[in-house]
C-alpha positions in Angstrom: 51.3 -54.6 -27.9 53.9 -52.5 -26.0 57.3 -54.3 -25.1 58.1 -51.8 -22.3 56.6 -51.8 -18.6 53.8 -49.5 -18.0 54.5 -47.7 -14.8 51.6 -46.9 -12.7 51.8 -44.5 -9.5 49.1 -44.9 -6.7 49.3 -41.7 -4.9 47.6 -42.5 -1.3 45.6 -40.0 0.7 45.1 -40.2 4.0 42.3 -42.6 5.3 42.5 -44.4 1.8 40.5 -47.4 1.2 42.9 -50.5 1.5 40.5 -52.9 -0.6 40.2 -50.6 -3.4 44.1 -49.7 -3.3 45.0 -53.3 -3.3 42.6 -54.2 -5.8 44.6 -52.0 -8.3 47.9 -53.6 -7.6 47.0 -57.2 -7.3 45.9 -57.5 -11.4 49.1 -56.0 -12.0 51.4 -58.4 -10.2 49.2 -61.2 -11.6 50.0 -60.0 -15.1 53.6 -60.2 -14.8 53.4 -63.6 -13.2 50.9 -65.0 -15.5 52.4 -63.7 -18.5 55.9 -64.4 -17.4 57.2 -60.9 -18.8 57.6 -57.6 -17.1 54.5 -55.9 -17.9 53.7 -53.5 -15.3 55.7 -51.6 -12.4 54.1 -49.5 -9.5 54.8 -47.2 -7.1 53.3 -46.2 -4.0 53.3 -42.2 -3.5 52.4 -40.3 -0.6 52.6 -36.3 -0.5 55.8 -36.3 1.9 57.0 -40.1 1.1 56.1 -40.8 4.6 54.3 -44.2 5.4 50.7 -43.5 5.4 47.6 -45.3 7.2 44.5 -46.4 5.5 41.0 -45.9 7.0 41.3 -49.4 8.4 44.3 -48.3 10.6 46.7 -50.5 8.4 50.1 -48.3 7.4 51.7 -48.6 3.8 55.5 -47.7 3.4 56.0 -44.9 0.6 58.0 -45.6 -2.6 58.3 -41.9 -3.4 56.9 -38.4 -2.6 55.6 -36.1 -4.6 58.9 -34.3 -5.3 60.2 -37.6 -7.0 57.0 -39.5 -8.3 57.8 -38.9 -11.9 58.2 -40.5 -14.5 55.0 -42.2 -14.5 52.5 -43.6 -17.6 49.5 -43.4 -15.4 48.6 -42.0 -11.7 45.7 -43.3 -9.8 44.8 -41.0 -6.7 43.5 -43.7 -3.9 41.0 -41.9 -1.8 38.8 -43.2 1.0 36.9 -41.4 3.9 36.9 -37.8 4.7 38.4 -37.0 1.3 37.7 -33.3 1.5 39.7 -32.9 4.5 42.8 -34.3 2.5 42.5 -32.2 -0.5 45.5 -29.8 0.2 46.8 -27.0 -2.0 49.9 -28.6 -2.4 48.7 -31.7 -3.6 46.4 -30.0 -6.0 48.9 -28.1 -7.3 50.7 -30.8 -8.2 48.3 -32.6 -9.9 47.5 -29.6 -12.1 51.0 -29.4 -13.2 51.0 -33.1 -14.0 48.4 -32.4 -16.4 51.0 -30.7 -19.0 52.8 -34.0 -18.9 49.9 -35.5 -20.6 50.1 -38.9 -18.6 46.8 -40.6 -17.9 45.4 -39.7 -14.7 42.9 -41.8 -12.6 41.2 -41.9 -9.4 40.0 -44.8 -7.1 37.0 -44.5 -4.7 36.9 -41.0 -3.5 39.9 -39.9 -5.3 37.8 -38.5 -7.8 37.2 -35.6 -5.5 40.5 -34.5 -5.6 40.8 -34.7 -9.6 37.5 -32.8 -9.8 38.7 -30.3 -7.1 42.0 -29.8 -9.4 40.0 -29.3 -12.4 41.0 -32.2 -14.0 37.6 -33.8 -14.6 36.2 -30.8 -16.5 34.5 -31.8 -19.9 34.8 -35.6 -18.7 32.7 -38.1 -17.5 33.6 -39.7 -14.3 32.6 -42.0 -11.7 33.0 -41.9 -7.8 31.7 -44.3 -4.7 27.7 -44.1 -4.8 27.8 -42.6 -1.2 29.7 -39.5 -2.6 27.6 -39.0 -5.9 25.2 -36.3 -4.1 27.9 -34.4 -2.9 29.9 -34.3 -5.9 27.0 -33.5 -8.1 26.3 -30.4 -5.5 29.6 -29.2 -5.8 30.8 -30.0 -9.4 27.7 -29.3 -11.3 29.6 -29.2 -14.5 31.1 -32.4 -14.1 29.1 -35.3 -15.5 29.1 -38.0 -12.7 27.8 -41.4 -13.5 26.7 -44.2 -11.7 29.0 -46.5 -13.6 31.6 -49.2 -12.0 34.2 -47.2 -13.6 34.7 -44.7 -16.6 37.1 -44.3 -19.4 36.9 -41.1 -20.8 39.8 -40.0 -23.2 42.8 -40.2 -20.7 40.9 -40.3 -17.2 40.1 -43.2 -15.6 37.7 -43.2 -12.5 36.4 -46.2 -10.5 33.9 -46.5 -7.6 36.3 -48.1 -5.6 36.0 -51.4 -3.5 36.4 -54.6 -5.7 35.3 -52.5 -9.0 39.0 -51.4 -9.1 39.8 -54.9 -10.0 37.2 -54.6 -12.9 38.9 -51.3 -14.0 42.4 -52.9 -14.0 41.4 -56.1 -15.7 39.8 -53.9 -18.7 42.9 -51.9 -18.8 45.2 -55.0 -19.1 42.9 -56.4 -21.5 43.0 -53.2 -23.8 46.9 -53.5 -23.4 47.6 -57.4 -23.5 44.6 -59.2 -24.8 41.3 -60.6 -23.4 43.0 -64.0 -22.5 45.5 -62.6 -20.1 42.5 -60.6 -18.7 40.6 -63.7 -18.3 43.3 -65.8 -16.7 43.8 -63.1 -14.0 40.0 -62.9 -13.4 40.1 -66.9 -12.9 43.1 -66.8 -10.6 41.0 -64.5 -8.4 38.0 -66.4 -8.4 36.2 -63.6 -9.9 32.9 -64.9 -11.7 33.2 -62.4 -14.6 35.0 -59.2 -15.7 32.2 -56.4 -15.2 32.5 -53.8 -17.7 31.9 -50.3 -18.3 28.2 -51.1 -18.7 27.4 -52.4 -15.1 26.4 -50.0 -12.7 27.0 -49.8 -8.7 24.2 -51.1 -6.9 23.1 -48.0 -5.3 20.2 -47.7 -3.0 18.1 -45.1 -4.3 16.8 -43.4 -1.0 20.7 -43.0 -0.2 21.4 -42.0 -3.8 18.4 -39.2 -3.9 18.0 -38.8 -0.1 14.6 -38.2 1.3 13.4 -35.2 -0.7 12.1 -37.1 -4.0 9.4 -39.4 -2.6 7.7 -39.1 -5.7 10.7 -40.6 -7.8 11.6 -43.2 -5.2 7.5 -44.4 -5.5 8.1 -44.1 -9.2 11.1 -46.6 -9.2 9.7 -48.7 -6.6 6.8 -49.3 -9.1 9.1 -50.0 -11.9 10.8 -52.4 -9.9 7.6 -54.3 -8.8 6.2 -54.5 -12.3 9.1 -55.9 -14.3 7.2 -59.0 -16.2 4.2 -56.6 -17.0 5.6 -52.9 -17.2 3.7 -50.2 -17.0 3.3 -47.3 -19.2 4.6 -44.0 -18.5 1.0 -42.5 -18.2 0.1 -45.0 -15.5 3.2 -44.6 -13.6 2.6 -40.6 -13.5 -1.1 -41.4 -12.4 -0.2 -43.7 -9.7 2.6 -41.4 -8.2 0.3 -38.2 -8.4 2.2 -36.2 -11.3 1.8 -35.6 -14.9 3.9 -37.3 -17.5 6.0 -34.1 -18.1 6.7 -33.6 -14.4 8.0 -37.3 -14.1 10.0 -36.9 -17.1 11.7 -33.7 -15.7 12.4 -35.6 -12.2 14.0 -38.6 -14.0 16.0 -36.2 -16.2 16.9 -34.0 -13.5 17.9 -36.6 -10.6 18.8 -39.7 -12.9 20.1 -38.3 -15.9 18.0 -40.2 -18.2 14.0 -40.6 -19.4 11.8 -42.8 -17.2 11.5 -45.3 -20.4 14.9 -45.6 -20.5 15.6 -46.3 -16.6 13.0 -49.0 -16.8 14.5 -50.9 -19.6 17.8 -50.9 -17.7 15.8 -52.3 -14.8 14.4 -54.9 -16.6 17.7 -56.0 -18.4 19.6 -56.3 -15.4 17.0 -58.4 -13.8 17.1 -60.5 -17.6 20.7 -60.7 -16.9 20.4 -61.8 -13.2 17.9 -64.7 -14.6 20.3 -65.5 -17.4 23.3 -66.2 -15.3 21.7 -67.6 -12.1 18.9 -69.8 -13.6 18.4 -72.4 -16.3 15.5 -70.6 -17.8 15.4 -70.5 -21.6 16.1 -67.2 -23.4 12.5 -66.8 -24.3 11.2 -67.4 -20.9 13.8 -64.9 -19.7 12.8 -62.3 -22.0 8.8 -62.8 -21.1 9.6 -62.7 -17.4 11.1 -59.3 -18.0 8.7 -57.7 -20.0 10.0 -58.1 -23.7 7.3 -59.4 -26.3 9.6 -61.5 -28.4 13.1 -63.1 -28.0 14.8 -61.1 -31.1 13.7 -57.7 -29.6 15.1 -58.9 -26.2 18.5 -59.9 -27.7 18.8 -56.8 -29.4 18.3 -54.7 -26.3 20.5 -56.9 -24.3 23.4 -56.6 -26.8 23.0 -52.8 -26.8 23.1 -52.4 -23.2 26.0 -55.1 -22.4 27.7 -55.1 -25.4 27.0 -59.1 -26.0 24.0 -61.4 -26.8 22.4 -62.9 -23.9 23.0 -66.4 -25.8 26.8 -65.7 -26.0 26.9 -64.4 -22.4 25.3 -67.7 -21.1 27.7 -69.9 -23.2 30.5 -67.8 -21.9 29.6 -68.4 -18.3 28.9 -72.1 -18.5 31.9 -73.3 -20.5 34.2 -70.3 -19.1 35.3 -69.3 -22.7 36.7 -66.0 -23.4 34.6 -63.1 -24.9 36.9 -62.2 -27.9 37.6 -65.8 -28.8 36.3 -67.0 -32.0 33.5 -69.6 -31.8 34.7 -73.2 -33.1 32.3 -74.3 -35.5 31.6 -78.0 -35.8 32.0 -80.0 -39.1 28.5 -80.3 -39.5 28.1 -76.6 -40.0 
């Protein structure tokens, strides 16, 4: 593990999201405090080095301007509302030059838009707040915009914003300094768990798609209403008045997956809610979410969330760390 402090820069755009920005800094502060080591430094950057006002009206003092922001190990562009109005040419030019330094670059909330506008997300997966997904996909059709809470693709780190910034930072800290420190920070912040890259934003589908795809919204509504006894793809297509191939094309075009995969993820998300919020047995959870056997359910669950359902429930109940080896009893 690195012994030198990692220096992160937070480039604040006008009308940036205060909660997204502070959720990026606080885990770093807590990492230093709990470890008793100087693991992280950070700088607040504005285009001209002057104080900048957030979308809530609160003003933050800057440490640096674009002219003296370097050196940095990582840079995060922090956006908020009206981000298209703040993509000025000088900032975009600076970001493009920064790419040549090979430092890791990321974005928080709508800061993703600026990285995309600067051409820094070409050939990378990224994410952005769900309210901006449709416009991002329309303006940048060659960029893969996912609905994940955050995306880490090579040296690009993007995040949906809000408190999801905490999850991104905790995952970075976990990778750099271990799971135990990340879990301790999570406990300090009264977080129920550290969400990972497989967690998705809860996006209202009508907001996500607009009003132009009523058949697709109807199909998803049917899926959500039939979790315990899943409908077949032919049944779904029949009830919404489409052919199977037409329905598959709609899912692929607007949700970037096949209907069966989307349905499976819906069922697994419901299973996770039952697993963590009720005392139902794993077998009962499996049956309640349309799985014919517990082993099949466990395999699908592990494939999606990276952990077996039994282990996730145990960790939730006992507050254990995911990577900590299980202590075997003498009898075993």
